[in-house]
N, C-alpha and C positions, 0 to 999 in steps of 0.2 A: 550108292546108300540112300536110300531116303531120307527128304527134306522132314523134318518135323518142327516148323516152325507156321506164324500164323502170314507172312507172306507166300508160305509154298500152299496153306492151306486155304490164302485167297485164290489161289490160280487153279487147285482143286476145284472147287466150287462154281468159276465162270467155266473149267471144261463140263461141268454137270449141266450147266447153264447152254453152252452151245448141243451139248449131244441131247439134251431134249429138246432144241428147237428141230434138229434132226428127224427128232421123232414124224412129225408135217412133211419130210420130203422124201420123196418116192424114190430118189436118185441114190439115197445115202446109203451107205452100205453097213451091216447090222456093227459092227464096233463101232459104229459112229453114232449108236442109237443105244438109249437109256432107257428102262424101265421105269414107270414110275415110284415104284414100291421100293425099289433101288434107291432112286434119288431121295427120296423121303429120309430111307435113312440115314446116307450119305448127309442130307441138310441136320438131322438128329444129331448126329455123333460129332457133325462140326458144331452147334450149336456149343454142347456140353464142353467142348474144347475152347468156344471162346469163351464163355462164363468162365474156365476155371482162369483162362489169361485175364481174364477183369478181377477175379479176388486176386491171385497174382499181382496184378496193379495194385489194386484197394490195400496189397499188405505191404509194397513197397513206397508208396506213400506213406502211409503208415508207421514203417518203419524210419523214414526221411524225416518227419513232424518230429517224433520222439526223440532221436539220434543227431538232431541238428546239422549242424554242413559238416557231415562226417563221411568216411568214403564207403559206406553204407551203403545207400544208393549206387553209388558207382558200380560195384562190387555183383548186386542184387541184379541188378539192369543187364548182368551178364547170362540172365534168362536165355534156355533154347527155345523159348516160347516167343519172345518177346522180339529177336534178332533173328535174321537170316545168315 
């Protein structure tokens, strides 16, 4: 099953960087390379996911501030985006 969290996203982005670097390696196999347009599309999608995670974190901060020291932050922090 695919991981859908920020650590997995980070791993995918580092893989894209490695594959981009392989584009200049004449000994690299085709599966080790990635075209620029695909890398851009992956990066744009990753930015959207990161932006949504930022909104989620801001929301959790707001709830925590408004709710005081309740268990709301603890429960909300179990988000599938923020944990591995």
